[in-house]
C-alpha positions as CSV (number, residue, x, y, z in Angstrom):
1,M,0.0,0.0,0.0
2,T,1.3,3.4,-0.9
3,S,0.7,6.7,0.9
4,F,1.5,10.2,-0.1
5,D,2.2,13.1,2.2
6,S,-0.7,15.5,2.6
7,I,0.0,19.0,1.4
8,K,-1.8,22.2,2.3
9,I,-2.0,24.6,-0.7
10,G,-3.2,28.2,-0.5
11,L,-4.8,29.8,-3.7
12,V,-5.2,33.5,-3.9
13,S,-7.0,35.3,-6.7
14,V,-6.4,39.0,-6.8
15,S,-9.1,41.0,-8.6
16,D,-11.2,44.0,-7.7
17,R,-14.1,43.0,-9.9
18,A,-14.2,39.2,-9.1
19,S,-13.8,39.9,-5.3
20,A,-16.8,42.3,-5.6
21,G,-18.9,39.7,-7.4
22,V,-19.0,41.6,-10.7
23,Y,-17.8,38.5,-12.6
24,E,-16.9,35.0,-11.7
25,D,-13.3,34.3,-10.7
26,K,-11.5,31.9,-13.1
27,G,-8.1,31.9,-11.5
28,I,-8.8,29.7,-8.5
29,P,-10.7,27.0,-10.6
30,A,-7.9,27.0,-13.1
31,L,-5.3,26.4,-10.4
32,R,-7.3,23.7,-8.7
33,D,-7.9,21.9,-12.0
34,W,-4.2,21.9,-12.9
35,L,-2.9,21.0,-9.4
36,G,-5.6,18.3,-9.0
37,R,-4.3,16.6,-12.2
38,A,-0.6,17.2,-11.6
39,L,-0.3,16.2,-7.9
40,R,-0.6,12.7,-6.4
41,N,-0.7,14.0,-2.9
42,P,-3.9,14.5,-0.9
43,I,-4.5,18.3,-1.0
44,D,-6.0,20.5,1.7
45,W,-7.2,23.7,-0.1
46,E,-7.3,27.2,1.3
47,T,-8.7,29.7,-1.1
48,R,-9.0,33.5,-0.9
49,L,-10.5,36.0,-3.3
50,V,-9.1,39.5,-2.6
51,P,-9.2,43.0,-4.2
52,D,-6.2,44.6,-5.9
53,E,-5.0,46.2,-2.6
54,E,-1.5,45.6,-1.4
55,A,-2.5,45.4,2.3
56,A,-5.3,42.9,1.5
57,V,-3.0,40.6,-0.5
58,S,-0.2,40.7,2.1
59,A,-2.7,39.9,4.8
60,A,-4.0,36.9,2.9
61,L,-0.5,35.6,2.3
62,R,0.5,36.0,6.0
63,E,-2.7,34.3,7.1
64,L,-2.3,31.3,4.7
65,V,1.3,30.7,5.8
66,D,1.4,31.8,9.5
67,D,-2.1,30.8,10.6
68,R,-3.3,28.2,8.2
69,G,0.1,26.4,7.7
70,C,0.2,26.3,3.9
71,H,3.3,24.8,2.4
72,L,2.7,26.3,-1.0
73,V,0.7,29.4,-1.9
74,L,-0.1,30.4,-5.5
75,T,-1.5,33.8,-6.5
76,T,-3.1,34.7,-9.7
77,G,-3.7,38.2,-11.0
78,G,-2.4,41.7,-10.3
79,T,1.1,41.3,-11.8
80,G,1.1,43.8,-14.7
81,P,2.2,47.4,-14.8
82,A,-1.2,49.0,-14.2
83,P,-1.5,51.2,-11.1
84,R,-3.7,48.7,-9.2
85,D,-1.4,45.7,-10.1
86,L,0.3,45.3,-6.7
87,T,0.5,41.6,-6.1
88,P,4.3,41.5,-6.5
89,E,4.8,44.4,-4.0
90,A,2.4,42.6,-1.6
91,T,4.3,39.4,-2.0
92,L,7.8,40.9,-1.5
93,A,6.4,42.6,1.7
94,V,6.0,39.3,3.4
95,A,9.1,37.6,2.0
96,D,12.0,36.1,4.1
97,R,13.9,35.4,0.8
98,V,13.3,36.0,-2.9
99,M,13.5,33.2,-5.5
100,P,13.9,35.2,-8.8
101,G,14.3,32.2,-11.1
102,F,10.6,31.4,-11.0
103,G,9.6,34.8,-12.4
104,E,12.4,34.7,-15.0
105,Q,11.2,31.4,-16.3
106,M,7.5,32.4,-16.4
107,R,8.4,35.4,-18.6
108,Q,10.6,33.2,-20.9
109,I,7.6,30.8,-21.4
110,S,5.1,33.6,-22.0
111,L,7.5,35.4,-24.5
112,R,7.0,32.4,-26.8
113,F,3.5,33.7,-27.3
114,V,3.4,37.5,-26.8
115,P,6.0,40.2,-26.7
116,T,4.1,41.9,-23.9
117,A,5.2,39.1,-21.5
118,I,8.1,41.4,-20.5
119,L,5.5,43.6,-18.8
120,S,4.7,40.8,-16.3
121,R,6.2,41.2,-12.9
122,Q,5.6,37.9,-11.2
123,V,7.8,37.1,-8.2
124,A,8.3,34.0,-6.0
125,V,9.4,34.2,-2.3
126,I,9.9,32.0,0.7
127,R,8.1,32.9,3.9
128,K,9.0,30.6,6.8
129,Q,8.5,27.1,5.5
130,A,6.3,28.1,2.5
131,L,6.9,28.9,-1.1
132,I,4.7,31.7,-2.5
133,I,4.6,32.1,-6.3
134,N,2.8,34.8,-8.3
135,L,1.2,33.4,-11.5
136,P,-0.5,35.1,-14.5
137,G,-4.2,35.9,-14.4
138,Q,-5.3,33.9,-17.5
139,P,-6.2,30.2,-17.1
140,K,-4.3,29.3,-20.3
141,S,-1.2,31.2,-19.2
142,I,-1.4,29.6,-15.7
143,A,-1.2,26.1,-17.2
144,E,1.6,27.1,-19.6
145,T,3.8,28.6,-16.9
146,L,3.2,25.7,-14.5
147,E,3.5,22.9,-17.1
148,G,5.9,24.4,-19.6
149,L,6.1,23.7,-23.3
150,P,7.3,20.1,-23.6
151,Q,6.5,19.9,-27.3
152,A,8.4,23.1,-28.2
153,E,11.7,23.1,-30.0
154,P,13.7,23.2,-27.8
155,P,11.4,22.1,-25.0
156,M,10.7,24.7,-22.3
157,P,10.4,23.5,-18.7
158,G,7.6,24.8,-16.6
159,I,8.2,26.2,-13.2
160,F,6.4,23.5,-11.3
161,A,9.1,21.0,-12.2
162,A,11.3,22.8,-9.6
163,V,8.6,23.3,-6.9
164,P,8.7,19.9,-5.2
165,Y,12.4,20.0,-4.6
166,C,12.2,23.6,-3.4
167,V,9.5,22.6,-0.9
168,D,11.8,19.7,0.2
169,L,14.6,22.2,0.9
170,I,12.5,24.5,3.0
171,G,11.1,21.7,5.2
172,G,7.8,21.0,3.6
173,P,6.1,17.7,2.6
174,Y,7.4,15.5,-0.2
175,I,5.4,16.5,-3.3
176,E,4.8,13.8,-5.9
177,T,3.6,14.6,-9.4
178,D,2.0,12.7,-12.2
179,P,4.7,12.7,-14.9
180,A,2.1,12.7,-17.6
181,V,1.2,16.2,-16.5
182,C,4.5,17.5,-14.9
183,R,7.7,15.6,-14.2
184,A,9.2,17.0,-11.1
185,F,13.0,17.2,-11.0
186,R,15.1,16.2,-7.9
187,P,18.7,15.2,-7.6
188,K,19.1,11.5,-7.2
189,S,20.1,11.9,-3.5
190,A,16.8,13.6,-2.8
191,L,14.5,11.0,-4.5
192,R,12.2,8.9,-2.3
193,Q,10.6,5.7,-3.5
194,A,7.1,6.6,-4.7
195,G,4.5,6.6,-2.0
196,T,6.8,5.8,0.9
197,A,7.3,7.8,4.1
198,A,10.6,9.6,4.8
């Protein structure tokens, strides 16, 4: 019998209009759909829908990590150059350390499709024992940045391939992925036999 570590994941959608009920949020459902397919671990979800206000976003991130014990927090929305796009600032405000490679890779993936990808300002940070990553706002872009472009020439790795090992290094649970969706990369010394406890 195999058993996978349980993981607590926080999902934060940042949108003035969706948080006010003007239209239906599509970011959280897109994240849940992709993660539900990609991860083999049991997932305990914590979701938040907040307006484009720096203090509100920072407060949600602190609550998810400090009070709710999330190991991984993904945000969607609010990462462009418009005056109300403050998700990166809110994320950096709660950071213990910054992980710039995630944002760099997301922009490289998106540049395969649109030149305006250079306007995106997604960041990733570590707070305590949690990894927080800003993702784009569009469901299609969310999937592309997480999964990468394996059929491209040359193939372009998605950012999620590095997430499980990063979570290992900061003391979180052992995340196991379905390689048909996303093949996680770990050094051989960090591999655990699938479904076994540490």
